[in-house]
C-alpha positions in Angstrom: -128.7 -31.4 -138.9 -126.3 -28.5 -139.2 -128.0 -25.1 -139.7 -127.6 -23.7 -143.2 -125.3 -20.7 -143.1 -126.9 -17.4 -144.2 -124.7 -15.3 -146.5 -124.2 -11.7 -145.4 -125.5 -9.3 -148.1 -122.9 -6.9 -149.4 -125.1 -3.9 -150.2 -123.8 -0.8 -152.2 -121.9 2.3 -151.1 -123.6 5.6 -151.6 -122.7 9.3 -151.1 -123.9 11.4 -148.1 -124.2 14.9 -149.5 -122.4 17.8 -147.8 -119.9 15.7 -145.8 -117.0 15.2 -148.3 -113.9 17.4 -147.5 -111.9 16.5 -150.6 -109.3 14.8 -148.6 -107.2 13.7 -151.6 -109.1 10.9 -153.5 -108.7 8.4 -150.7 -112.0 6.7 -151.5 -111.4 6.6 -155.2 -107.9 5.2 -154.7 -109.3 2.4 -152.4 -112.0 1.3 -154.8 -110.9 -1.9 -156.6 -113.6 -1.5 -159.4 -113.2 2.2 -160.2 -116.8 3.1 -159.4 -116.4 6.4 -157.6 -116.7 9.7 -159.5 -115.1 12.9 -158.2 -115.3 16.5 -159.5 -112.4 18.7 -160.4 -112.0 19.8 -156.8 -111.7 16.2 -155.6 -115.2 16.1 -154.1 -117.4 13.0 -154.2 -120.1 13.1 -156.8 -121.5 9.6 -157.1 -120.9 5.9 -156.7 -121.8 3.7 -159.8 -124.3 1.3 -158.3 -123.9 -1.1 -161.3 -120.2 -1.5 -160.7 -120.0 -1.3 -156.8 -119.3 -4.7 -155.2 -120.0 -3.6 -151.6 -116.4 -4.2 -150.5 -116.6 -1.3 -147.9 -113.0 -0.2 -148.7 -114.1 3.3 -149.6 -116.1 3.7 -146.3 -113.2 2.4 -144.2 -110.8 5.0 -145.5 -113.2 8.0 -145.3 -112.4 10.0 -142.1 -115.6 12.1 -142.3 -118.2 9.4 -143.0 -119.1 10.8 -146.4 -120.1 7.4 -147.6 -122.5 4.8 -146.2 -123.7 1.3 -147.1 -127.2 1.0 -148.6 -129.2 -2.1 -148.6 -132.4 -3.0 -150.5 -135.5 -4.1 -148.4 -134.7 -7.7 -149.3 -131.1 -7.3 -148.3 -132.1 -5.7 -145.0 -134.2 -8.8 -144.2 -131.3 -11.1 -145.1 -129.0 -8.9 -143.0 -131.2 -9.3 -139.9 -131.3 -13.1 -140.4 -127.5 -13.1 -140.8 -127.0 -11.0 -137.6 -129.4 -13.3 -135.7 -127.5 -16.4 -136.8 -124.2 -14.7 -136.1 -125.2 -13.9 -132.6 -122.5 -12.5 -130.3 -119.7 -14.2 -132.3 -116.9 -11.8 -133.1 -116.3 -11.3 -136.8 -112.9 -12.6 -137.9 -110.5 -10.1 -139.3 -108.6 -10.8 -142.4 -104.8 -11.4 -141.8 -103.8 -8.1 -143.4 -106.2 -6.1 -141.1 -105.1 -8.1 -138.0 -101.4 -7.5 -138.8 -102.1 -3.7 -139.2 -103.9 -3.5 -135.9 -101.1 -5.3 -134.1 -98.5 -2.9 -135.7 -100.4 0.3 -134.8 -101.1 -0.9 -131.2 -97.4 -0.7 -130.5 -97.5 3.1 -130.8 -98.8 5.2 -128.0 -98.5 8.8 -126.8 -98.4 12.3 -128.2 -95.1 14.1 -128.7 -94.3 17.8 -129.2 -90.9 18.7 -130.5 -89.6 21.7 -128.5 -87.8 23.9 -131.0 -85.1 26.1 -129.3 -82.2 28.2 -130.2 -79.5 28.9 -127.5 -82.0 27.8 -124.9 -84.7 30.2 -126.2 -87.9 28.2 -127.1 -89.9 29.1 -130.2 -93.4 30.2 -129.1 -95.0 27.7 -131.5 -93.8 24.9 -129.3 -95.8 26.2 -126.4 -98.8 26.5 -128.6 -98.4 22.9 -129.8 -98.2 21.7 -126.2 -101.7 23.2 -125.7 -103.0 21.3 -128.7 -101.1 18.2 -127.8 -102.6 18.2 -124.4 -106.1 18.2 -125.9 -105.2 15.3 -128.2 -103.5 13.3 -125.5 -106.6 13.7 -123.2 -108.9 12.6 -125.9 -106.8 9.4 -126.5 -106.1 8.9 -122.8 -102.3 8.9 -123.3 -99.4 10.9 -122.0 -98.1 14.1 -123.6 -94.3 14.3 -123.9 -92.1 17.2 -124.8 -88.9 16.3 -126.8 -86.0 18.6 -126.1 -82.8 18.2 -128.1 -79.9 20.6 -127.5 -77.1 21.5 -125.2 -77.5 23.0 -121.7 -81.2 22.8 -122.1 -82.2 20.8 -119.0 -83.9 23.9 -117.5 -86.5 23.9 -120.3 -88.2 20.8 -119.1 -89.8 22.5 -116.1 -91.3 25.0 -118.6 -92.7 22.2 -120.6 -94.5 20.8 -117.5 -96.0 24.2 -116.9 -97.4 24.2 -120.5 -99.0 20.8 -120.1 -96.4 18.1 -120.7 -96.5 15.0 -118.6 -93.0 13.9 -119.5 -89.9 15.6 -120.9 -87.6 13.6 -123.0 -84.2 15.3 -122.9 -81.2 14.7 -125.1 -78.4 17.0 -123.9 -75.1 16.9 -125.7 -72.7 19.4 -127.1 -73.1 18.0 -130.6 -76.7 19.3 -130.5 -75.7 22.9 -129.5 -76.7 24.2 -132.9 -79.4 22.7 -135.2 -78.2 20.5 -138.0 -80.4 18.2 -140.0 -78.3 15.1 -139.8 -77.7 14.7 -136.0 -81.2 16.0 -135.1 -82.8 13.5 -137.5 -80.7 10.6 -136.1 -81.6 11.6 -132.6 -85.4 11.9 -133.2 -85.5 8.7 -135.2 -83.7 6.9 -132.4 -86.3 8.1 -129.9 -89.2 7.1 -132.2 -87.7 3.6 -132.7 -87.3 3.2 -128.9 -90.5 4.8 -127.5 -92.9 4.5 -130.5 -95.2 7.6 -130.2 -98.4 7.6 -132.2 -98.4 11.4 -132.9 -95.6 13.9 -133.3 -96.3 17.7 -133.7 -93.7 20.3 -134.8 -93.8 24.0 -135.6 -94.0 24.9 -139.3 -90.8 27.0 -139.1 -87.6 26.7 -141.1 -86.2 24.2 -138.6 -89.4 22.4 -138.0 -90.2 21.8 -141.7 -86.6 20.7 -142.4 -86.6 18.2 -139.5 -90.1 16.9 -139.9 -89.6 16.1 -143.6 -86.3 14.4 -142.9 -87.6 12.3 -140.0 -90.8 11.3 -141.9 -88.7 10.1 -144.8 -86.5 8.0 -142.6 -89.2 6.3 -140.6 -91.4 6.0 -143.7 -94.6 7.6 -142.4 -96.9 10.4 -143.5 -96.5 14.1 -142.8 -99.1 16.8 -143.2 -97.6 20.4 -143.4 -99.1 23.7 -142.3 -102.1 22.2 -140.5 -104.8 24.6 -139.2 -106.8 22.0 -137.3 -106.0 18.8 -135.4 -108.5 16.4 -133.9 -108.9 12.7 -133.0 -111.5 10.9 -135.1 -113.9 8.1 -134.0 -111.2 5.4 -134.8 -108.5 7.1 -132.7 -106.6 8.5 -135.7 -105.3 12.0 -136.1 -107.5 14.1 -138.4 -105.2 16.8 -139.9 -106.9 19.7 -141.6 -105.2 22.2 -143.9 -106.0 24.4 -146.8 -105.9 22.9 -150.3 -106.3 24.0 -153.9 -104.9 27.4 -153.2 -107.0 27.8 -150.0 -110.3 27.3 -151.7 -111.2 24.3 -149.7 -110.1 22.7 -146.4 -108.9 19.1 -146.7 -108.7 16.6 -143.9 -105.8 14.3 -144.3 -105.4 10.9 -142.5 -102.5 8.6 -141.9 -104.4 5.6 -140.5 -102.0 2.9 -141.7 -98.6 4.3 -140.6 -97.1 5.6 -137.4 -96.2 8.0 -136.0 -98.7 10.4 -137.5 -96.7 13.6 -138.1 -98.0 17.2 -138.5 -96.5 20.7 -138.6 -98.4 23.8 -137.6 -97.6 27.4 -138.3 -97.0 29.8 -135.4 -100.1 31.7 -134.0 -102.5 29.1 -135.3 -103.0 27.1 -132.1 -103.5 28.5 -128.6 -101.0 27.8 -125.8 -102.4 26.5 -122.5 -102.3 28.7 -119.5 -98.9 28.3 -117.8 -99.0 26.6 -114.4 -95.7 27.3 -112.6 -95.9 24.6 -110.0 -96.9 21.8 -112.4 -94.4 18.9 -112.3 -93.7 15.9 -114.5 -91.4 13.1 -115.3 -88.1 13.2 -117.1 -86.5 10.7 -119.5 -82.8 11.4 -120.3 -81.4 9.8 -123.4 -77.6 9.7 -124.0 -77.7 8.9 -127.7 -75.4 11.2 -129.7 -73.1 11.0 -132.7 -69.5 12.2 -132.4 -68.8 15.7 -133.8 -66.3 14.2 -136.2 -69.0 12.0 -137.8 -71.3 15.0 -138.6 -70.6 16.3 -142.1 -72.0 19.9 -141.6 -70.0 22.2 -139.3 -71.4 25.4 -137.8 -68.7 28.2 -138.2 -70.7 31.1 -136.8 -74.2 31.9 -135.5 -75.6 35.3 -136.2 -78.8 36.0 -134.2 -81.7 38.0 -135.7 -81.8 41.0 -133.4 -85.1 42.2 -134.8 -86.8 39.1 -133.2 
């Protein structure tokens, strides 16, 4: 006779005090029965136990584990019986979750966009290589420096010294001066071809312009002016930045889209110590539009002599 299947108890979600970082109502947005209450600052207050259906969606989207599943003593007994019956069998994923995992698995590696003007690199790029190195080591992936410009091949050796494993170089006269359109097309081409999971840029005039344009084209999330970057337990980028006028720190996640993009202001992160004899690989990409196809023309460049 076939053994009767034990139904897994669903339990209820409940709040763990002191853990919520007011990330932007991710839990409330994920709840299908509207049972989560937040305060005016966006912090978790309570879960309506009468309405909660134990779907676990709020727990899955919370990056800081501010919610947990609660089971009654009777449900705990049933849960143990269910686990014993289940044995070592792997729980089947629903088709939507399986498709998401397969899509995200295609993306690998941490990139830092090296911002430069006339061959002079913005210091924030070196700072981001230091942070990128830490993130890449945590994930066990390569750190790549993306350099777009003209006559910039000499910069790749500097990126190795600051921690990059690989330099992706796009050297063409059309990239001699920064313009949104060609740089966006170039970076989007690289993303489509190499599929990085994380891209970091400086929160400068150029970095903000390019990051927003690229994120829009590739349809991914972008967190601006981050003050902290880390990898969570699920391998996603936890992006921390001030919110509500700087009164709280919010941790923002982009766990369903790739690449995960963030900009960081200068002097926020610390650059790694430069190692002069460090070497790395180089990938040269020839993709470039014709000058005639670019709508914006640079007539003159006036450098800021004050630095």
